[in-house]
N, C-alpha and C positions, 0 to 999 in steps of 0.2 A: 033367308029367313034369321029375323033377329036373335042375336045371342048364341048362334052357332059358331063353331069354331071353324076358324079360317084354315087351311091347308099353308102349311108354311111355303113361303114364295121360292124356297128351294128346289122346293119337291115338283115344282110347276112347270110347265111348257109355256113358253112366250114366243108367238111368231108376230113379226114386226118388220116394219119396214125402215129404211134408214133414216129416213124423216122423222118418224115418230120414235125412232130410239133416242134422238137428241137427249140429254141431260139424264138418261137413264144408264145403269150398268147390272151386267149379269156375270153370274158365274163361269158361263161358258157361251161362247156364242161362234155361231155357224154362219159364214157368209157365202150363199149361193152364187154361182155362176160368175165367179170372179174372171171373166173372159172378154175381149172385145165385144161388143155387141150385146154385154150384158152390164158389166159396169168397167169401164162407160157405156153408158146404152148407146146403141145405134140409131138414135136419134140426135145423139149430142153432136153439135158441131164442133170446130176447131176451137172457138172462142170461148165453148164450155166445158175445156176439158180441166181446166183449174178446180171448177165447180165440181167435176166428176172425182177429180183428185182427193178434194175434201171429202165429198161424201163418204168415200172409201175409209177415208181416214177415220171419220166418224165411226163408221161401222166396226173398224178393226178397234177402237178406244172404247167399245162397251166391254169389254170381255176384262173382266177381274183377274182369272186365273188362266183360264184357256181360249185360245181363238184358234179355229180352222176355217181356210180358205177353201172353198171346194171349186176346183176347176175340173170340168168332165174330161174325161181321155177323148172323147170324139162328141161332136156336135156340129150339126147342119145349120148354118143361118142362112135366111132367108135369101134365095136367089142359089142356095148349095155351095157357098162358100166354108171351106173349112176355116175354125179359128183356133188359136191356141189362148195361151193364160195373158191374162190384162195387160196391156201395154204402162197402166198407173201403176204395176207394182216395181 
């Protein structure tokens, strides 16, 4: 509605991909699945690892005050293999 008050951006939740977050900043940022198979992607080959590191850097630098990297305690990747924190950290 034209002329309606817009909620303060600080009071909003924004869900974003890393790619669409380039050039933006938020007070708090949560990066999910910072594990091998998540970041870096399970589809990334050896030649893609530098790009995967750069994408994680982009995600981490979007935070103005708080950054939380989420690493699940347990996860099963396709094929049943267990994984740990991302090797890009």
